C-alpha positions as CSV (number, residue, x, y, z in Angstrom):
1,M,-110.1,-220.6,50.6
2,T,-107.2,-218.2,49.0
3,A,-103.8,-219.9,48.7
4,P,-100.9,-218.3,50.1
5,R,-98.6,-216.4,47.7
6,S,-96.2,-218.6,48.6
7,A,-98.2,-221.8,47.3
8,L,-99.2,-219.6,43.7
9,V,-95.5,-218.6,42.7
10,S,-93.0,-221.2,42.5
11,L,-89.6,-221.0,40.5
12,E,-89.1,-224.9,40.6
13,D,-92.7,-225.0,38.8
14,T,-92.0,-221.9,36.1
15,P,-90.3,-218.6,36.0
16,W,-93.5,-216.9,33.9
17,Y,-96.6,-215.5,35.6
18,H,-99.6,-213.6,34.7
19,C,-100.8,-211.1,37.2
20,V,-104.0,-208.8,37.1
21,C,-104.5,-206.2,39.8
22,R,-108.1,-204.1,39.8
23,C,-109.4,-200.7,41.4
24,V,-111.2,-200.7,44.2
25,R,-114.8,-201.6,43.5
26,R,-113.9,-202.1,40.1
27,A,-114.0,-198.4,39.8
28,F,-112.9,-196.6,36.8
29,L,-109.9,-194.7,38.5
30,C,-107.8,-195.0,35.6
31,G,-110.5,-193.9,32.7
32,E,-113.6,-192.0,32.3
33,D,-115.3,-192.1,35.9
34,Q,-119.3,-192.2,35.6
35,F,-120.2,-190.1,38.7
36,S,-117.9,-187.1,38.0
37,G,-117.0,-187.0,34.3
38,T,-113.4,-186.8,34.8
39,N,-110.6,-188.7,32.8
40,F,-108.2,-190.3,34.5
41,D,-106.8,-191.8,31.3
42,H,-103.5,-190.5,32.1
43,R,-103.0,-192.6,35.0
44,R,-102.4,-195.6,32.5
45,G,-99.2,-194.0,31.3
46,W,-98.1,-193.8,35.1
47,I,-99.0,-197.7,35.1
48,V,-96.6,-198.4,32.4
49,E,-94.2,-196.2,33.1
50,R,-93.8,-197.8,36.4
51,I,-93.6,-201.2,35.3
52,Q,-90.8,-200.5,33.0
53,Q,-88.9,-198.3,35.6
54,L,-89.2,-201.3,38.3
55,A,-88.1,-203.7,35.6
56,S,-85.0,-202.3,35.2
57,L,-84.4,-202.6,38.8
58,F,-85.7,-205.9,39.7
59,A,-84.5,-209.3,38.0
60,I,-88.1,-209.2,36.7
61,D,-88.9,-208.9,32.8
62,V,-91.7,-207.8,31.6
63,A,-93.4,-209.4,28.3
64,A,-97.0,-208.1,27.8
65,Y,-98.9,-206.0,29.5
66,A,-102.5,-204.1,29.2
67,V,-103.6,-201.2,31.3
68,M,-107.5,-200.8,30.9
69,S,-109.5,-198.4,32.7
70,N,-110.0,-200.4,36.4
71,H,-107.6,-202.7,36.0
72,Y,-104.6,-203.8,34.2
73,H,-102.4,-207.3,33.1
74,V,-99.0,-207.9,33.2
75,V,-97.0,-211.0,31.8
76,V,-93.5,-211.5,33.2
77,R,-90.5,-213.9,33.9
78,I,-88.6,-213.4,37.3
79,D,-85.3,-214.3,36.6
80,Q,-83.6,-215.6,39.7
81,E,-80.2,-216.7,38.0
82,R,-79.9,-213.0,37.3
83,A,-80.2,-212.1,40.9
84,L,-78.4,-214.4,42.4
85,G,-75.0,-213.8,40.1
86,W,-75.8,-209.7,41.5
87,S,-72.7,-208.4,43.8
88,V,-73.5,-207.4,47.4
89,E,-73.0,-203.7,46.2
90,E,-75.1,-204.3,43.1
91,V,-78.1,-205.5,45.1
92,L,-77.8,-202.8,47.4
93,R,-77.8,-200.1,44.8
94,R,-80.9,-201.5,43.1
95,W,-82.7,-201.7,46.5
96,T,-81.7,-198.3,47.8
97,T,-82.6,-196.6,44.8
98,L,-86.7,-197.5,45.7
99,F,-86.0,-197.6,49.8
100,T,-84.1,-195.4,52.2
101,G,-82.1,-198.1,53.3
102,P,-80.4,-198.2,56.9
103,F,-77.5,-195.8,58.0
104,L,-74.9,-199.3,57.7
105,V,-75.9,-199.6,54.2
106,T,-75.5,-196.0,53.4
107,R,-71.9,-196.0,54.9
108,Y,-71.3,-199.5,52.8
109,L,-71.8,-197.7,49.5
110,S,-70.0,-194.7,50.5
111,A,-66.4,-193.9,51.0
112,S,-66.8,-194.5,54.8
113,R,-66.9,-198.3,53.7
114,A,-63.2,-199.0,54.5
115,E,-63.9,-197.3,58.6
116,M,-66.5,-200.2,59.0
117,S,-66.0,-203.3,61.4
118,Q,-66.3,-206.7,60.1
119,A,-69.4,-207.6,62.3
120,E,-70.7,-204.2,60.6
121,V,-70.1,-205.4,56.9
122,A,-71.3,-209.3,57.8
123,E,-74.7,-207.1,59.1
124,V,-75.0,-205.5,55.9
125,E,-74.2,-208.7,53.8
126,A,-76.9,-210.5,55.4
127,L,-79.4,-207.4,54.6
128,A,-78.2,-207.9,51.0
129,E,-79.2,-211.5,50.9
130,V,-82.8,-210.5,51.9
131,Y,-82.7,-207.5,49.8
132,R,-81.7,-210.2,46.8
133,E,-84.5,-212.2,47.4
134,R,-86.9,-209.6,47.4
135,L,-85.7,-208.3,44.2
136,H,-86.5,-211.5,42.3
137,D,-90.0,-211.9,43.9
138,L,-93.2,-211.1,42.4
139,S,-95.1,-209.9,45.4
140,W,-92.5,-207.2,46.0
141,F,-92.3,-206.4,42.3
142,M,-96.6,-206.0,42.5
143,R,-96.9,-204.0,45.6
144,T,-94.0,-201.6,44.8
145,L,-95.8,-200.9,41.2
146,N,-99.0,-200.8,43.2
147,E,-98.1,-198.3,46.4
148,H,-96.6,-196.4,44.1
149,I,-99.6,-195.4,41.8
150,A,-102.3,-195.5,44.7
151,R,-100.5,-192.8,46.6
152,R,-99.9,-191.2,43.3
153,A,-103.5,-191.3,42.6
154,N,-104.5,-190.2,45.9
155,A,-102.2,-186.8,45.6
156,E,-103.5,-186.1,43.0
157,D,-107.4,-186.2,44.4
158,G,-106.5,-185.0,47.9
159,V,-107.8,-188.4,49.5
160,K,-106.9,-191.4,51.3
161,G,-107.9,-194.8,51.2
162,R,-107.0,-197.9,49.3
163,F,-106.7,-197.6,45.2
164,W,-106.7,-201.1,44.5
165,E,-109.6,-203.6,45.8
166,G,-106.7,-206.1,47.5
167,R,-103.7,-208.4,46.3
168,F,-103.0,-209.0,42.9
169,K,-104.4,-212.2,41.0
170,S,-101.5,-214.3,39.6
171,Q,-101.5,-217.4,37.4
172,A,-98.4,-219.5,36.6
173,L,-97.9,-219.9,33.1
174,L,-96.4,-223.7,32.8
175,D,-95.1,-223.7,29.3
176,E,-95.3,-222.1,26.0
177,Q,-98.4,-222.8,24.9
178,A,-99.8,-221.0,28.4
179,L,-97.3,-218.2,27.6
180,L,-98.1,-217.9,24.1
181,A,-102.1,-217.9,25.2
182,A,-101.6,-215.3,27.8
183,M,-99.8,-212.7,26.1
184,A,-102.4,-213.1,23.3
185,Y,-105.2,-212.4,26.2
186,V,-103.5,-209.3,27.3
187,D,-102.4,-207.7,24.1
188,L,-105.9,-208.3,23.1
189,N,-107.6,-206.9,25.9
190,P,-108.5,-203.4,24.6
191,V,-110.1,-204.9,21.1
192,R,-112.5,-207.7,23.0
193,A,-113.5,-204.7,25.1
194,G,-114.2,-202.8,22.0
195,L,-111.6,-200.0,23.2
196,A,-109.7,-200.2,19.8
197,E,-110.1,-202.0,16.2
198,T,-106.4,-203.1,15.7
199,P,-103.9,-204.2,18.3
200,E,-101.3,-201.5,17.0
201,T,-104.1,-198.7,17.6
202,S,-105.0,-200.3,21.6
203,D,-103.3,-197.9,23.9
204,Y,-101.3,-198.5,27.1
205,T,-100.4,-202.2,25.7
206,S,-97.6,-204.0,24.9
207,I,-98.5,-205.0,21.2
208,Q,-98.7,-201.1,20.4
209,E,-95.0,-200.7,21.9
210,R,-93.8,-203.6,20.3
211,V,-94.9,-202.3,16.7
212,G,-93.3,-199.1,17.1
213,G,-96.0,-197.3,18.5
214,L,-95.7,-196.4,21.7
215,S,-97.0,-193.2,22.3
216,K,-94.7,-190.3,23.6
217,A,-98.0,-188.4,24.6
218,A,-98.3,-190.9,27.5
219,G,-95.0,-190.2,29.0
220,S,-95.2,-186.5,29.0
221,E,-99.0,-186.8,29.9
222,A,-97.5,-188.6,33.0
223,G,-94.9,-185.8,33.9
224,S,-97.5,-183.0,33.3
225,Q,-98.8,-184.6,36.4
226,E,-96.3,-183.7,38.4
227,T,-97.4,-180.3,39.9
228,T,-100.2,-182.3,41.3
229,I,-98.0,-184.0,43.7
230,V,-97.6,-181.4,46.8
231,K,-96.1,-183.6,49.6
232,D,-95.6,-187.3,49.7
233,P,-96.9,-189.0,52.9
234,E,-94.3,-191.3,54.5
235,V,-94.7,-194.9,53.0
236,I,-93.3,-198.1,54.8
237,L,-93.6,-201.2,53.3
238,D,-92.7,-204.1,55.9
239,G,-90.6,-201.8,57.7
240,Q,-89.0,-200.3,54.3
241,R,-89.2,-197.0,53.8
242,L,-90.5,-196.3,49.9
243,R,-88.6,-193.3,49.2
244,P,-90.3,-189.8,47.7
245,E,-92.6,-189.9,44.4
246,A,-89.4,-186.6,43.4
247,E,-86.4,-189.3,43.5
248,T,-88.1,-192.4,42.0
249,Q,-90.2,-190.8,39.2
250,V,-86.6,-190.4,36.8
251,L,-85.8,-193.6,36.9
252,P,-84.8,-195.2,33.8
253,P,-87.2,-197.1,31.9
254,A,-86.8,-201.1,30.8
255,S,-87.3,-202.4,27.1
256,L,-89.9,-205.3,26.8
257,M,-88.8,-208.6,26.6
258,P,-87.2,-209.4,23.2
259,F,-88.5,-212.2,21.2
260,D,-86.3,-215.2,20.0
261,A,-87.8,-218.0,18.2
262,T,-84.5,-220.5,18.5
263,A,-85.4,-220.7,22.1
264,Q,-81.6,-220.5,23.0
265,V,-81.9,-217.5,25.0
266,P,-83.7,-217.7,28.6
267,W,-84.7,-213.9,29.0
268,A,-86.3,-213.7,25.8
269,V,-90.1,-214.5,24.7
270,P,-89.6,-218.1,23.3
271,F,-91.3,-217.1,19.5
272,A,-90.5,-215.5,16.6
273,F,-91.8,-211.8,16.5
274,D,-93.5,-212.1,13.3
275,D,-95.4,-215.4,14.2
276,Y,-97.1,-213.7,16.9
277,L,-98.0,-210.5,15.2
278,E,-99.8,-212.9,13.0
279,L,-101.1,-214.7,15.7
280,V,-102.4,-211.7,17.7
281,D,-103.9,-210.2,14.1
282,W,-105.6,-213.0,13.2
283,T,-107.0,-214.2,16.5
284,G,-108.2,-210.1,16.9
285,R,-109.6,-210.4,13.7
286,A,-111.8,-213.4,14.5
287,L,-113.1,-211.9,17.4
288,R,-114.6,-208.8,15.9
289,T,-117.7,-209.8,14.4
290,D,-118.4,-206.5,13.6
291,K,-115.4,-206.2,11.2
292,P,-116.0,-207.4,7.4
293,G,-112.4,-208.1,7.7
294,Y,-111.7,-211.8,7.6
295,I,-107.9,-214.0,7.2
296,K,-109.1,-217.3,5.3
297,E,-107.6,-220.5,5.9
298,R,-104.3,-220.6,7.4
299,E,-103.5,-220.6,10.7
300,P,-99.7,-218.9,12.1
301,K,-97.0,-221.2,11.8
302,I,-96.8,-220.7,16.0
303,L,-100.0,-222.5,16.3
304,A,-99.2,-225.9,14.3
305,R,-95.6,-225.6,16.0
306,L,-97.3,-225.9,19.4
307,D,-100.4,-228.2,18.7
308,I,-102.7,-225.4,19.5
309,D,-106.0,-225.8,17.7
310,G,-106.7,-222.8,16.4
311,E,-110.1,-222.4,15.6
312,R,-110.6,-223.4,19.7
313,F,-108.2,-220.7,20.4
314,I,-110.0,-218.3,18.9
315,S,-113.6,-219.5,20.4
316,S,-112.1,-219.4,23.6
317,A,-109.8,-216.3,23.9
318,E,-112.0,-214.2,25.5
319,R,-112.7,-216.2,28.4
320,L,-109.5,-218.4,28.0
321,L,-107.7,-217.0,30.9
322,K,-110.6,-217.0,33.4
323,E,-111.2,-220.9,32.8
324,F,-108.2,-221.9,34.7
325,G,-107.4,-221.2,38.4
326,T,-104.0,-220.6,39.8
327,A,-102.0,-222.1,36.4
328,V,-102.1,-222.6,33.1
329,G,-100.7,-224.8,30.8
330,A,-100.9,-228.1,28.4
331,P,-103.0,-231.4,30.2
332,A,-99.4,-232.8,30.8
333,S,-97.8,-229.7,32.1
334,L,-101.2,-229.7,34.4
335,A,-101.0,-233.2,35.5
336,N,-97.4,-232.3,36.5
337,H,-98.1,-229.1,38.5
338,C,-100.6,-231.1,40.5
339,A,-98.4,-234.3,41.1
340,R,-95.6,-231.9,42.4
341,R,-98.3,-230.2,44.4
342,Q,-99.4,-233.0,45.5
343,T,-102.6,-232.3,44.9
344,K,-105.8,-234.2,43.2
345,Y,-107.5,-231.3,41.1
346,L,-106.6,-228.3,39.1
347,R,-109.2,-226.1,37.3
348,G,-108.5,-225.7,34.1
349,I,-107.8,-229.5,32.7
350,Q,-111.1,-229.2,30.7
351,A,-109.8,-226.1,28.8
352,A,-106.7,-227.3,28.5
353,R,-107.6,-230.5,27.0
354,A,-109.9,-228.4,24.7
355,V,-107.4,-225.7,23.2
356,F,-103.8,-227.1,23.7
357,A,-104.5,-230.3,21.8
358,A,-103.6,-231.1,18.2
359,K,-106.6,-231.0,16.1
360,Q,-107.6,-234.7,15.1
361,A,-107.2,-235.6,11.8
362,A,-110.1,-235.7,9.8
């Protein structure tokens, strides 16, 4: 039975999540369509662009992403504390950048605020608290992302109907081991699929963006598609009217989360960037059985520091996240998660014991 999203996303457990969303029927709607021969790779640029734009408005930061031909992955951190610190005006400004707010909100944000009654101001402030919750809500982030891409692709094709197969799948990342595994898994998706030889040549991935290889052509491709959108259909999400494409297309992008080896900055990835690059490169080379390159017996410092068995990490990297259910983490983290949820079993405990455990002394 499918669990409700409220049970899968709990900020009391962790702010980190890995999300996956697939095209309807797993069709290559963002790649090479096998039936028509049409190439839709430019839509992958749309997804990257929209992820970055939404990250600039939501209190949700992006640590990693990979956009494939029929699905995409994203690893995010929800920053509830940041959202709680926003003023009412800041919350309203952010929300109305994406959605057309009620007339009272428009008045509040204009010079007419002084003419509003106390009751009207109180009503706006109550709405702001609803919007504040949504601006650090993973479901609202994902549905706003997916709705934008779906209506843009349907407009380009001149069709109606579903673009995504259903609601996105999410996994809670309970500890640093899980975060590291998820980010490496996401960044190596094109390499594992045989679409790229190295991480830095993997288009539409966070690893390419981080090493300075973010293709400006992706942005220009996305922009070149503007002329295909003639008229936006009216889109309403839970009573909220999404702004037209022309208004939201110009939103500024947010940068990827920085790395901080000291783990002192809460809004940063708690690893050293060079350690992470070494891990991704090392793991990627080991997975490429058809390539002669091989890094000799030495493991990245980050693996030893987090007590991860490097050989097992490599052997299971292709299927790692699939072996877990709604949460990923070391055995102790999963056990604590079960205790908090008052559940007897959580899928992935055997995988956790196999991978997230220090090597036994010889």
